[in-house]
C-alpha positions, 0 to 999 in steps of 0.5 A: 113353448121353448125349452129356453122359455124361462131363460127368455123371461129371466134375462130380459129382467137382468137386462131391465135391472142392469139398466136401473142399476146404470140410471141409479149410478148415473144419478149418483155421479150427478148428485153436485151437478149444477150444470146438467141442461141448458134451458131457455139460456139458463143452467139447470141442475141435473135432474134425477132419472127413473126407470119404468118397466112394464111386463112385454106385451101381457096384461095381468087379465090376459095372464090370469085368464090363460092361468084360469083356461083348461089350457096350461100354455103360458106363451103370453108371459114374454118377461119385462121391458124397459118402457121409459125413463123419466125424470122425477118431478121432485123441486130442486134442493136450495142450498146456501152458498154465496160464493158458488158461481151458480148462486142466485142474488140471495146466495142460494144455489139450485142442487140436484134433486137427487137424494143419496139415501134413495138412490142407495135404497133403490140400487139395493133393490136393483141389485137384489132382483138382479141377484134373484134372476141370476139364482133363477137362470142358474137353476134353470141351467141346472135342470136342463143339464140334469134333464139331458143327464137322463138321456145317457 
């Protein structure tokens, strides 16, 4: 195991949470976008995006087995990665606005399935995860600096 193994794991989490915050920001910016994509000759509202994360090349069972074994090596711990960005399947909101250019015959406009309250909760969660990983990174850096002072 490398001396910088913990920093590599933490940096992967920082990168993943940064992407998560970027996707949430994109969702918030498009909360009122009624023309997000052009599908089959028709405009569709913006569809909420979500980040899916998973461990890098490790399963829970392999981590558990290595923890139970007499070998205390944690080389199979690699951090986290973003596996994909998916679109939310929640139906679009219908808002009555007959003067809107995208209103249908009944006067309803399909609005994006982005809920600002849910996005803010997700943003707070992503921010806290990011801050926690920054704290871990700073603690690791501090321990390495103290270890280097021992040799003086």
